[in-house]
C-alpha positions as CSV (number, residue, x, y, z in Angstrom):
1,M,10.5,-13.8,14.6
2,Y,13.7,-13.6,12.8
3,R,14.2,-15.6,9.7
4,V,17.4,-16.6,7.7
5,P,16.9,-16.4,4.0
6,G,18.3,-18.4,0.9
7,L,21.7,-18.5,0.3
8,M,22.4,-17.5,4.1
9,L,20.5,-20.5,5.5
10,L,22.7,-22.7,3.3
11,V,26.1,-21.3,4.1
12,V,25.0,-21.5,8.1
13,L,23.7,-24.8,7.7
14,A,26.8,-25.9,6.2
15,T,28.9,-24.4,8.8
16,S,26.7,-26.0,11.3
17,I,27.2,-29.6,10.0
18,G,30.7,-29.6,9.4
19,W,32.8,-30.5,6.3
20,A,34.4,-33.7,4.9
21,Q,38.3,-33.9,4.8
22,Q,40.1,-33.3,1.6
23,S,40.4,-36.5,-0.2
24,S,43.6,-37.6,-1.6
25,T,42.3,-40.3,-3.7
26,P,42.8,-39.5,-7.5
27,V,39.9,-38.2,-9.3
28,A,38.5,-40.5,-11.9
29,T,36.9,-39.1,-15.4
30,G,34.2,-40.2,-17.7
31,A,32.4,-43.7,-17.5
32,A,34.9,-44.8,-14.9
33,A,33.9,-41.7,-12.7
34,T,30.4,-42.6,-13.2
35,Q,30.8,-46.1,-12.3
36,A,33.1,-45.5,-9.2
37,T,30.7,-42.5,-7.7
38,S,27.8,-44.8,-8.2
39,T,29.3,-47.4,-5.5
40,I,30.2,-44.6,-3.2
41,P,27.9,-44.4,-0.2
42,P,26.2,-40.7,0.2
43,D,27.7,-39.8,3.3
44,Q,31.3,-40.5,1.9
45,R,30.8,-39.2,-2.0
46,V,32.0,-35.9,-2.3
47,V,29.7,-33.8,-4.5
48,M,31.0,-30.2,-4.0
49,K,34.8,-28.8,-3.1
50,V,35.4,-24.9,-2.5
51,G,39.0,-24.3,-1.5
52,D,40.4,-27.1,0.9
53,K,36.7,-27.7,1.8
54,Q,34.5,-30.5,0.5
55,I,30.7,-31.8,1.4
56,T,29.3,-35.0,0.8
57,Q,26.0,-36.1,-0.9
58,T,24.5,-36.7,2.6
59,Q,25.5,-33.3,3.5
60,F,24.2,-31.2,0.6
61,E,20.8,-33.2,0.5
62,A,20.1,-32.4,3.9
63,M,21.0,-28.5,3.4
64,Y,18.9,-28.5,0.3
65,G,15.9,-29.9,2.0
66,D,16.0,-27.3,4.8
67,F,16.4,-24.9,1.9
68,L,13.4,-25.9,0.2
69,K,11.5,-25.9,3.6
70,S,12.6,-22.2,4.0
71,Q,11.0,-21.2,0.8
72,A,7.2,-22.2,2.1
73,G,6.4,-23.5,-1.4
74,A,8.0,-20.5,-3.3
75,P,9.5,-21.5,-6.6
76,V,13.4,-22.6,-5.9
77,P,16.3,-22.7,-8.6
78,K,17.4,-26.2,-10.0
79,K,19.6,-28.2,-7.4
80,K,22.5,-27.2,-9.6
81,T,22.0,-23.9,-10.0
82,T,21.3,-23.7,-5.9
83,A,24.6,-25.4,-5.5
84,E,26.7,-23.2,-7.8
85,N,25.0,-20.5,-5.8
86,F,26.1,-21.8,-2.7
87,A,29.5,-22.6,-3.7
88,G,29.8,-19.1,-4.8
89,G,28.7,-18.1,-1.6
90,L,31.3,-20.3,0.1
91,M,34.1,-19.1,-1.9
92,L,33.3,-15.5,-1.0
93,A,32.9,-16.4,2.7
94,Q,36.4,-18.0,2.5
95,E,38.0,-14.9,0.7
96,A,36.4,-12.6,3.3
97,E,38.1,-14.6,6.2
98,I,41.4,-14.5,4.4
99,N,41.0,-10.8,4.1
100,G,40.2,-10.5,7.7
101,L,36.5,-8.9,7.0
102,N,35.1,-11.6,9.9
103,K,36.8,-9.6,12.5
104,K,34.9,-6.3,11.3
105,P,32.8,-5.2,14.5
106,E,29.9,-4.6,11.6
107,V,30.3,-8.2,10.4
108,Q,30.7,-9.7,13.8
109,R,27.3,-8.0,14.6
110,E,25.8,-9.7,11.6
111,L,27.2,-13.2,12.4
112,E,25.7,-12.7,15.6
113,M,22.3,-11.7,14.5
114,T,22.5,-14.7,12.3
115,R,23.1,-17.1,15.0
116,I,20.5,-15.6,17.0
117,Q,18.0,-16.3,14.3
118,V,18.7,-19.5,13.8
119,L,18.6,-20.6,17.3
120,S,15.5,-18.6,17.9
121,N,13.8,-20.1,14.9
122,A,14.6,-23.5,16.3
123,E,13.4,-22.8,19.8
124,F,10.2,-21.1,18.7
125,N,9.4,-24.4,16.7
126,E,10.0,-26.2,19.5
127,L,7.4,-24.4,21.8
128,E,5.0,-24.0,18.9
129,A,5.0,-28.0,18.2
130,K,4.5,-28.3,22.1
131,A,1.8,-25.8,22.0
132,K,-0.6,-27.7,19.6
133,P,-3.7,-28.9,21.5
134,S,-4.6,-32.6,21.4
135,S,-7.9,-33.7,19.8
136,Q,-9.4,-33.8,23.3
137,Q,-8.5,-30.3,24.3
138,V,-10.3,-29.2,20.7
139,A,-13.1,-31.2,21.3
140,D,-13.4,-29.9,25.0
141,Y,-13.1,-26.2,24.0
142,Y,-16.0,-26.9,21.1
143,N,-18.2,-28.6,23.5
144,G,-17.7,-25.6,26.1
145,N,-18.1,-22.6,23.5
146,L,-20.8,-24.0,21.2
147,D,-22.5,-20.5,21.0
148,D,-19.2,-19.5,19.1
149,F,-19.9,-21.8,16.2
150,D,-23.4,-20.8,15.6
151,T,-24.3,-19.3,12.3
152,V,-27.2,-17.6,10.9
153,S,-27.9,-17.1,7.1
154,I,-29.7,-13.9,6.4
155,R,-31.6,-12.4,3.6
156,R,-31.4,-8.4,3.6
157,I,-33.6,-5.7,2.0
158,F,-32.1,-2.2,1.7
159,I,-34.2,0.9,0.8
160,F,-31.7,3.8,0.5
161,K,-33.0,7.4,1.7
162,Q,-32.5,10.5,0.1
163,N,-30.3,13.1,2.1
164,E,-28.1,15.9,1.6
165,H,-25.3,13.7,0.8
166,T,-26.9,11.2,-2.0
167,D,-27.1,14.1,-4.8
168,G,-30.8,13.4,-5.4
169,H,-30.7,9.7,-5.3
170,G,-32.5,7.8,-3.0
171,V,-36.3,7.5,-1.9
172,P,-37.6,10.8,0.6
173,P,-37.5,9.4,4.0
174,A,-41.5,9.7,4.4
175,E,-41.7,7.7,1.0
176,A,-39.1,5.2,2.3
177,K,-40.7,4.3,5.7
178,A,-44.1,3.6,3.8
179,L,-42.4,1.4,1.1
180,A,-40.7,-0.4,3.9
181,D,-43.5,-1.2,5.8
182,Q,-45.5,-2.2,2.7
183,I,-42.7,-4.7,1.8
184,R,-42.5,-5.8,5.1
185,K,-46.1,-6.5,5.7
186,T,-46.3,-8.3,2.2
187,L,-43.2,-10.4,3.3
188,A,-44.6,-11.2,6.9
189,S,-48.0,-12.6,5.3
190,G,-45.9,-14.9,3.2
191,G,-46.8,-12.9,-0.1
192,N,-44.5,-11.6,-2.9
193,A,-42.9,-8.5,-2.5
194,K,-40.5,-8.6,-5.7
195,P,-42.9,-6.2,-7.9
196,L,-42.7,-3.8,-4.8
197,I,-38.8,-4.0,-4.5
198,E,-38.4,-3.9,-8.3
199,E,-40.4,-0.9,-9.2
200,S,-37.9,1.2,-6.7
201,K,-34.5,1.9,-8.3
202,D,-33.3,2.5,-4.8
203,A,-34.4,-0.9,-3.2
204,I,-31.9,-3.9,-3.1
205,D,-33.2,-7.5,-2.1
206,A,-29.7,-9.0,-1.4
207,D,-28.8,-12.5,-1.6
208,P,-28.4,-14.4,1.7
209,L,-25.1,-14.3,3.6
210,T,-23.9,-16.5,6.4
211,F,-22.9,-14.8,9.9
212,R,-21.0,-16.0,12.9
213,R,-22.2,-14.2,16.2
214,D,-19.2,-11.9,16.2
215,E,-19.6,-11.2,12.8
216,L,-23.2,-9.8,13.0
217,P,-23.7,-5.9,12.5
218,V,-25.2,-4.2,15.2
219,V,-28.5,-3.7,13.2
220,M,-28.7,-7.3,13.0
221,K,-27.6,-8.5,16.4
222,Q,-31.0,-10.0,17.4
223,A,-30.8,-12.5,14.4
224,F,-30.0,-15.6,16.6
225,D,-32.9,-14.7,18.8
226,M,-35.3,-14.9,15.9
227,K,-37.0,-18.0,14.3
228,E,-36.2,-19.1,10.7
229,G,-38.3,-17.7,8.5
230,E,-39.1,-14.5,10.5
231,W,-38.7,-11.1,9.5
232,S,-36.9,-8.2,11.4
233,Q,-38.8,-4.9,12.2
234,V,-37.5,-2.0,9.9
235,A,-34.2,-0.5,11.4
236,D,-33.7,3.2,10.4
237,T,-30.1,4.0,9.7
238,A,-28.4,7.2,8.5
239,D,-28.5,5.8,4.8
240,S,-31.1,3.3,4.4
241,L,-34.0,1.5,6.0
242,I,-33.1,-2.2,6.5
243,M,-35.1,-5.5,7.2
244,F,-34.0,-8.8,7.2
245,E,-35.2,-12.6,7.2
246,V,-33.5,-15.3,9.1
247,V,-33.1,-17.7,6.3
248,K,-31.4,-20.6,8.5
249,K,-29.6,-21.3,11.4
250,G,-26.9,-23.6,12.0
251,R,-23.6,-24.4,13.8
252,L,-20.2,-25.5,12.6
253,T,-19.3,-29.1,13.5
254,L,-16.5,-30.3,15.4
255,T,-14.6,-30.9,12.2
256,Q,-15.3,-27.6,10.4
257,A,-14.1,-25.7,13.8
258,T,-11.2,-27.7,14.5
259,P,-8.6,-25.7,12.8
260,E,-9.8,-22.4,14.2
261,I,-9.7,-24.0,17.6
262,E,-6.3,-25.3,17.2
263,K,-5.2,-22.0,16.1
264,K,-6.6,-20.1,18.9
265,L,-5.4,-22.7,21.7
266,Q,-1.9,-22.9,20.3
267,G,-1.8,-19.3,20.3
268,Q,-2.7,-18.9,23.5
269,K,-0.3,-21.4,24.9
270,L,2.3,-19.8,23.0
271,R,1.8,-16.4,24.4
272,E,1.9,-18.4,28.0
273,E,5.2,-20.0,27.1
274,M,6.8,-16.8,26.3
275,D,5.4,-14.8,29.1
276,A,6.9,-17.4,31.2
277,L,10.0,-17.5,29.0
278,K,10.8,-13.7,29.9
279,K,10.1,-14.3,33.4
280,K,12.7,-17.0,33.8
281,M,15.2,-15.2,31.4
282,G,14.8,-11.8,33.2
283,V,13.9,-9.8,30.1
284,W,14.2,-6.2,30.9
285,L,13.7,-2.8,28.6
286,D,14.5,0.7,29.8
287,D,11.2,2.4,29.4
288,E,12.6,5.7,29.7
289,Y,15.1,5.0,26.9
290,F,12.7,3.4,24.6
291,A,10.0,5.9,25.3
292,A,8.2,7.6,22.1
293,P,9.9,10.9,21.6
294,V,7.9,13.6,22.9
295,A,6.6,16.3,20.0
296,A,8.5,19.7,20.6
297,T,5.9,22.1,21.6
298,K,6.2,25.6,20.3
299,S,6.8,28.4,23.1
300,P,4.2,31.2,22.8
301,A,5.5,34.4,21.0
302,P,6.6,36.7,23.6
303,G,4.4,39.8,24.4
304,P,5.6,43.3,24.2
305,S,6.9,43.7,27.4
306,E,8.9,40.3,27.3
307,E,10.4,41.7,24.1
308,K,11.4,45.0,25.8
309,R,13.0,43.2,28.9
310,A,14.8,40.8,26.7
311,Q,16.2,43.9,24.8
312,E,17.2,45.9,27.9
313,K,19.4,42.7,29.0
């Protein structure tokens, strides 16, 4: 979606909420000014003037608040610095209108794009808010898809094989198979295979990792069908032999899964709303015009007879 950055956002907001009229009241100075302004309501207190335009405290605070939101937590200048930048932008905008720059086609196009940006952001935010699922919808999805939130913690042992790509490193395939079988047999019987693994510089006993169903490597896809403490058979891959133990099986709680479910359901609803809006508004693109350019193909070099005919012509 389009986003309106920094100073442009403040300028757009200023023009959208309107300006206070120029005051004819004499301006107080010093202590009198401080005392006088402190009693003026924020919606009447003028805090900025640019030419014949002036803006009240309420108007500036509203714009500044929206400006802070647009920064999404990024560092922002102090309020006075922002106000000075804002005033400078308004000054240049007024001078541009005096010079007729607002009538230039390229400027009008950019102004229209800014209008579209602001309105599209506003409508998207509305759709996004409406698409947020209720707690009941989240719970229903969770209870209807419990398997999606299953987890398994896996301990893996790798024995790296020697092949043409390892520059002599690794264990020769036959020896690797014998070592893997010995390690697995020891582990399956409850024995300590640590000495066997440590003796080989090409074997690794990796710390357990936790996986979801859709995260499991193919070689470990049977993990959710195994029992805790059970060791897999030895899997033979191109670079290593792998065996793994199911250390622990679990499931995310509804509370843990809620952010993920909310994001998924909200995204689905948004896509549905956008598709419905496209149909309602009759969005259409000329596929022929917007098709990717076809790469030019080289014509084959003419044969001798073709060259001769061309010369005769």
